[in-house]
N, C-alpha and C positions, 0 to 999 in steps of 0.2 A: 353529477357528483364532483366533477372537476371544478365547476364554478363554485359549488358550495365549499369545497376545500379552499379555493382561492379567496372567496369572500371571508372565510374564517381565519385567514392569515396563515394557512398551513403550507405556504409555498416552499419553505425551507425544511419542512419535516422530511425525515428519511425513513423509508419503510423497507421491509423485506417480505416478499410474498413467495409461497410455495405452490408449484403446479404439480398435482398428483392425482391419482385415481384411487377409488376405494375398493373396487372388486375387479378381479381379472375377467376378461370377456370369454364367451363361448363355453362356460362351465369348465374352464381350464385353470391352470395354476401358474401361468406365466403370461407376460405381455412383452411385445417387442417395442422398444421406444424408437419412434421415427418422427420426422418433421423438424429436427433441430436446424438443419441448414436453411430451411425456409424461414424459420424464426429469426435467424441472424440476418438474412436478407431484408426482412421487415424492419429490424432495428436500424440497419444501415440506411434505409430509405425513409425512415419515419420523419415526417414533418407535415404541417398544415399549409397547403398552397393558398394563394389568394382566392381562388374559386371555392376552396373548402371553407375558408373564413366567411365568404359571402353567403354560402349556403347555410352555415351554422347560425348566422345572424338572423336568417328567416325561420330556421327550423326550431331554434331554442325559444323558450318563453320570452315575452316582452320584458324589458326592464334590466336586462343584463348589461353591465357597464362595458363601454368600449375598451377600457384598459384590459379587460379579461381577454378580448379577442386579440389585442396586441401581444399579450402574454402567450397565447396559443401560437401565434405566428412565429414566435422565437423558439418554440420547443423543438428539441431533438433528443436523441437517446445518448448523447455524449457523456452524461453523468450516471448512466445505468451500468451496473455490473451484472452479468448473467453467468451463472454456474449451471452446469448440466452434466448428466451422465453421458457416456459416449453413445452417439446415434447407432442403432443396430444392436444395442445391448438388451439382454433380458432384464425386465424390471418387475416390481411387485407392489401390491397395494400399500399405500401410506408412505412409500419412499418417494420423496419429491424427485420428479424427472428433471425439473428446472427450478432453480432458485433465482429470483430477480430482486436486486437491491438497488435503491436509488431514490430520487425525489418522489414523495408520495403521489403527487398528481400524475406524473408521467407513468410510473409503474402501474397505477390504477388504469390509466388509459390503454396500456398494452394488453390488458387482461383478455378481452374477447378475441383479439386476433391471435394471440399466442395459443389460446385454447382451441380455436378452430384449426390452426395449423398442426397441432399435436394430436388432437382427438382422433380425427379420421385417419391420419397417417399411421398412427400407432395401431389402431384397430385393423386397418387394412394389412399392414405388415404382419401382424399377429395371425390374421386369418390365412394369409398366404403361407406363412411358416407352418401352420397346422396342416394345410393341404400337402405341403412338401413332406412332412413327417409321415402322414398316412399313406401317401403314394409310394414312398421309398425313394432312395437317392438315384436309382437307375431309370426311373420313369421321367419322361419329359413332361413339363407342365406349361401350357400356353394360356395366356389371359385373353379371353374372347368377349369381354364384357362391355365394350364401349356403348353399344346400342341399348344396353339395359341400365347403364349407370345413371346417377342423379345429375344429369346435365353434362355438358362438355368439360367443365372444370373437374367435376367428380370423376369423369372418365379418365382424364389425364392423371389425376392423383392416384386412381386405382391402378393404372398401368405402371406408374413409377414405383409405388410401394408394394405391389405384388411382386415386382422384379426384385426389390430389396429383400422381400420375405422368402424368396427361393424359386420363383417362377423363371422359366428359361426364355420366354419371349412374349410378344404381344401382337395382336392384330391391329393395334392402334398405330397407324403410320405416323401421326404427329408426335406421339410419345417416342417413337423410334428416332425421329428427327431431333427432338428437343433433348432427350436423355441418352441417346445412343443405345437404346434397348434393341436387341435383335427382333426384327419384324417377321412374323410367320403367319400363314393363313392358307386357306384353300378356297376353291370356288364354292358358290352356293348352289342349292337345288335349282334355282332359276336358270343357271347355265345349262343344266341337263334338260330341263323342260323347254328351253328355248329352241331345241331341235326336235323335229317330229319324224325325220327320216334321213337316210343316207344321201338322198338326192339333194339335200340342202347344203351339203359340203361344197364350198366354193374352192377350197384349197385342200388337196389330198397328197401332194408331193412333199417328201422330206429328204434332205440331203444327208448322206452318211457323215457321221461326226468326224471321221478320219480321212476317208478317201474321196469324199465329195460326190459319190455316185447317188443319183436321185431315184427313189422308188415311191410307189403309191402306198402310203401307210394304211389306207382303208383296205386295199387288197390284201396286204400282209396280215392285218388284223383279222379279216374274215377267214383267211386260210387257217390261221392259228385257232380261231374260235371253233372251227369244225373239229380240229384235233383235240382241243381242250374239252369240248363237250363230252366226248367219250371217256376221257380221264376222270372228269368230275361227275359223270353219270347224270347229265342234264341235257335238255334239248335246246338247240339254238332257236327253235320256233317260239319258245316262251320268252326269249330275251327281247329287250326293247331295241329297235333299230335307231330310234331317236337318241337313246342313251349312248349307243355305240358311236353315232355320228358326233355327239357332243364330246365324248372322250377322245376321239381321233383329232378333232379340231383343237382341243385343249393341249393334247400331246404335241401337236405341230407347233403351237404357240410356245410351249414350255417343255421342250424335249428333255432338258436336263433337270427339270423340276416337276415331273408329272406325278401329281397326287390327286386322286379323284374321289368324289362322294359316290358310294355304291349302294345307298339305301333309298334312292329316289323312287324306285318301283319295287324291286325285290332283290335282296342281297344275294341269296343263293342262286336263284334262277336267271338273274339278269346282271346285277351289278358286278359280282365277282367274275363272272364269265367274260363280260365285255372288258373289264379292267385288265384281266390277265391277257386277253387277246391283244389289246393295244400295247401292253407292256412288253409282250414278246415281239411285236412288230417294231417297237422302239429298239429292242435289243438287236434285231437284225440290222438296224441302222447305226449301231454303236453307242446307244444310250441306255441308261438304267433308270427305270421308274423309281420313284421315292416310296409310294405306298398309297394307302386308302384312308378315308375317314368314314366312320359309321355314326350317324346322327339320330338313330331311333332304334326301337326294338330291344330285344334281350342282348345287351352289350356283352355279357360274359359268353353266352352261347355263340353269338355271331363272331366275336373276336377269335374264339377257338376254331370255328368253322373256317374263317379266313386264314388263320395260321396253318391249319391242316391243308387247305387248298394250295397255299404257297409252297408248302413242303412237298406236296405230291407233284406239283409242276416242276419244282426245282429238281426232283429226282427224275421225272420223265424226260425233261429236256436238258439234263446235265448242266444246270445253272445254279450252283450252290448259293449265290447271292440272293436268288429269288426267295428263298425260305426266310430271309432276314428282312423282307420288306416291312416298312413301318405301318403299324395299325394305330390310327388316331381315333379316339372316341370323344363325342360331345353329347349333348342332350340333357341339359338341366342337372348337371352333376354336382353333388355336394360331398361333404366328408363321409356321411353315412353310405352314400352310393359307392365310394371308393373302397370303404371297409368291406362292404358286401361283395363287391367284385373280387377283392383280394381273397375272400373266403371261398369264392366259386372258382378260383384258379383261372382268371382271365388271361388273355394273351395280348393285352393292350400295351403299346409302347409309349403312348403319349395321350394326355387328357387335355382337351380344350374346355376351359371352364369360364363361364360368364356370369350369369345372374347371381348365383349364390356367393360367388367370390366378391364381386365389386359392390354389391349392395349389402354384404355382410348380413344375410337374411336371418341367421341365427341370433344375431344381436346387432342392431343397427347403430349403436352409439357406445363409446367407451365410458363416458361420464367423468372425464378429467375435471377437476375444480381448481380454483386459484384463490388461495386464502392468505390473508395477512397474518404473519406470525411474529412481527416485531415492528415497533414504531419508535423512533428516536432512542434506540437501544433498550427499549422496554418491551419485554416479550408480551405477546397478546395471545389469548386463547378464545376459541369459539366453543361455547357449551351447548349441549343438546340433550334432551331426554333419550335420544337415540345415541348410544355411546359410539356407534360407528361414525357419527358425524362430528365428534369432538376433535378439534385440531390439536396437533402437537406444537406447542409454542416455541418461539425463539429460533434464531439462526442455527442450523444444524449441519453436521458433516455425516456422511454415510460411508461405511466400510463393508465390503463383502468378505466374509471369513470362510476359509476353505478347510475341509476336514482331512483326515488322514488318507482317504481314498482319492484325493485330488479334486473332488467335486465341491461346488459351492454348498455351504452348509447353512448360512444364516446371513441376513443383512442387518447391520447394527447401526442405529442412529445415535449420535452423540451431540452434546452441545459443542459449539465451535471452540470453546476454551479448554476442552478436555484433551488429554494426551491420547493419541491414537492407539488402538490395540497393537500388540506386538506379537510376532511369530513365537510360538512356544510359551507364551505367558497366558495364564488363566484369566479369563474375563467373564464377568457376570452379565448374562443377557436376560432381559426381562420383557414379558408381554407388557405393552404400554398401559393396559387398563385392567388386567387380571392379576391380582397380587400373587396368587399361588403358582402362576406359570412363570418359571424361571429356570435357568440352567447355566452351568459353567461351560465355557468353550475354550479349548486350547487350539488356536488356529495354526495350521501348517503354512498358510499364506494369507496375507492381508492385502486387499485391493482397495485403495481409496477410489470412490466412484466419481467424485466431482472434479471437473476441470473448469477453469475460467475460460469461457468462450467469447465473451464480449466485455471489453473494458476500455475506458478512455476514448470512446467513440469509434472503436474499430474491432474487427474480429481478432481474437487473441490466439487462435490456434490455426494451424494448417488443416483445412478441412479435407476429409477423405473423399475419394471419388465414389460414385454410385456403386461401382464394382467392389470397392473396399468396404463400404457399408454392408453390402450383400454378403461378403465373406465374414464380416464381423457378426452378423446374425447367426450364421451356422457355427462359428467358433464359440460364441456366447452360449448357444443352446447346448453345445457339447459339455459345458461346465456343469450342467444340471444332471442330477440322477434321472434315470429313465422313469421312475415312478412319479416324478414331478411332471413329466411330459406326456404320460399315457392319456389316451382319449377317455377311457372310462374310469371314473373315481380316482383322479390323480391325487397324490399326496400333497397337501398344502406346503409351500415353501415358507420358512419361518422368517418373519421380520420382527426385530426386537429393538429395545432401547437400552442404553446403559443404565446402571443403577442411579447414577447422578441425574440423568434426564428423567427417569421414572419419578424420582422424588420431587424434582422440579415441577413436572407436569401436575402432580397431585397437590402440591402446595399451592400452585397457582389456581388450580381447580377450586380448592376450598376457599381461597381468597375471593374468587369471583362468583361463586355459587350463592344465590340468595338464601337466607335462613328463614325457613317457614315458621309460622306461629300456630299453635294448636289452641283451640278454645272450646 
């Protein structure tokens, strides 16, 4: 396309493209916009290297003139202007997330990269935000998805954008290094099964945290296990000696961070008994265990069993903190799982979520598109028998109008030469394609959504940190009514056009639509 444009003498043509999506993901009614910072990094580094040019000379069809490759070698994004809504904001169908203006050839060349940087990032942030909403603000969420992600690049993106969407940490250590995301995790079942008995313990001694006295942690744990068994009404004969040895060794390695898997063999008869025994042994030496992870079985029942166990031991041994030990649950968790667990009254403090989060199994793609809406100051429209695929022509501004209750009420698209809506002034909002759908709105607040983020060859705004984008997501979600955010049958958020833009769209539609002939 770039060569065909160049060959046609369209080097100096100026175009405007909109990047938007047509449908919200996951059967919801909102989307979180993400990926803007990566788009700006791409613009900043955009150029064709000598090796790029050499490759293109071989990859493109024969007969392309050398002058075109010389033209490509000089291309940068210095003449491009990029407008966007703020990263981390809620966004809605048909509202352009990004508006790109500049020389036709270069803004066309930007298309695929901008789409790939925004599509997955926004999908991932939206998915994470939905998990945060169904889990509730007091539950910790950890991203455990790297091994199930679509390759290492997908894994890194998933870690970054799940954190933006509301997750509290990741098991992806490289993401922690690159993005300063808290790194959290536990040992695997392999650690437990790597021990077959207590005779394999090569280190059993642990110094007291404060006074330095050394004691045998295995002996302490076995003494406590006998006492705990009667409290829990289980037999030590049924518990795994290998599991006990593994937990003792792990506790010695991480006395201040002891969290153990308890479902390798049997949660009730072995895992909880051995964990509590080692945790009490650690307590004797001045340390407090962190908690447990359950990775299989009936998570609601087992979490309640674990919490009851911790409470009974806290009362029996006069250790109030023991009742508050953390219970982490994993095991192929999705939105529906969490909703079901909520209904069952689970006692889980933290969810470790992998596959369904990072692969976005409910919907694997957002479907952003990149459409030309103006060329050389002339608006362009794409028509289709599917009205949903008709584009809204011309360069546009977008305003978010707020109602009397303080919540966002409607997003209004206008032509750039229109006066913006004003607080307290009635404005006619119309459905872009259905004539009878229209309403007057008197906004209590008017928020312009676009900012210039790239102009004159450089980033034009101070970009927020990852933490600030993360905060922006939650602040933006709070502007929506609860019925727009609910999981089941959410109310669609309204996106409208001004009366001026409505008439403009339909005039251009009639001008460009072919006239049929009956015979």
